[in-house]
N, C-alpha and C positions, 0 to 999 in steps of 0.2 A: 832649536835645542835638540840635542841628540835624543832619539826616541828611547834609547837604552837607559838614559838617566833621568828622563822627564818625570816619571812617577816618583822617583826617589827625591829629586830636587824640590818638586812641588810639595810633596808630603812632609819633608823636613822643614821647609819654609813655613807651611801652615802649622805644623807642630810647634815650631819655635814661637810663632805669634800667639798660639794658644798658651804656651808656657809663660809668655810675657803677661798675658791676662791673668793667669793663675797667680803669678808672683805678685802682681800689683793689686788685684781685686780680692783674692781669696785669703791672703795671709792676714794674720792679726794686725790690728791698727798700730800696735806699738813696735812693729818691725821697722828697723832702720833701713836706709837705702842699701847698705851692704848686705843685710839679711835677705832683702828681696832679690838682689843679684844672685846670692847663693841659692835661693829657692828656684830662680829661673835656671841656673846652671844644673841643679839637681834634676829638674824635670827634663831638660834637654839631654842630660847625660844618661838618661834611661837607667838601666840596672847597674851602671858603674858606681854611682854614688851609694846606692843601697848596699851593694856588695862590700865596698870599701868601709862604709860606716858600721857595718855589722847589723843592719836592719833586717837582713834575711834570716837571722836567728828567730825573729818574732813573726815575720811575714815572708815565708818561703815563696809566695807567689811572685815576688819580685824577680825570681830567677826566670820567669817566663819571658822577660825582656831579652834575654840572651837568645831565645828561640826567634824572637823578632829580628835580631841582627842577621841570623841565617836566612830568614824568609825575605829580608830586604834585598839580598843578593840574587834572588831568583830572576827578577826582571832584567837587570843588566846582562845576565848570562844568556837568557833566551827571551827576547821581548815579544811576547804574545799576550792576549787578554787575560789568560788564566794566571800567568806569572805576575801580571800587573795587580791582580787581586791579592795574590800572595804577598807581594811587596807592600801593598797598602795595609794588609793585616799585620805584617811585620813592623811597620812604622807605628801602627796603633799599639801593638804590644810593647814596643820600645818606650813610647811616651807614657803608657799606662804604668809601667814599672817605675818610671821617674816620678810620676804624679803620686803614686802610692808611697814612695820614699819621702816626698815632701810632706805628705799628710802625717806620716809617722814621726818625722823629725819636728815638724811645727806643732802638732797637736798631741803627740804621744799616743796615737791610737794603736 
């Protein structure tokens, strides 16, 4: 695998698997299959879903996911250990904002 994309690909894969666990294990038991797919898509989508649904009015910390998108680009541009850490932090921020969106949508927090 190309070293420029390895951190991004592995991080997005692990984040998608974690989002799958969140959608199936943490959502209320009365959620239908389609609702769980939507929860997974919101987590994987990062701040996109929270911004489009207007959740950022109540939780502006969802905007931090957009910073994560910028940080994810650091490693493919210059693949050294420090940018790998920045890209990993960016992936975490991206999925954090998606997780927060799901919590707000599902539980009204």
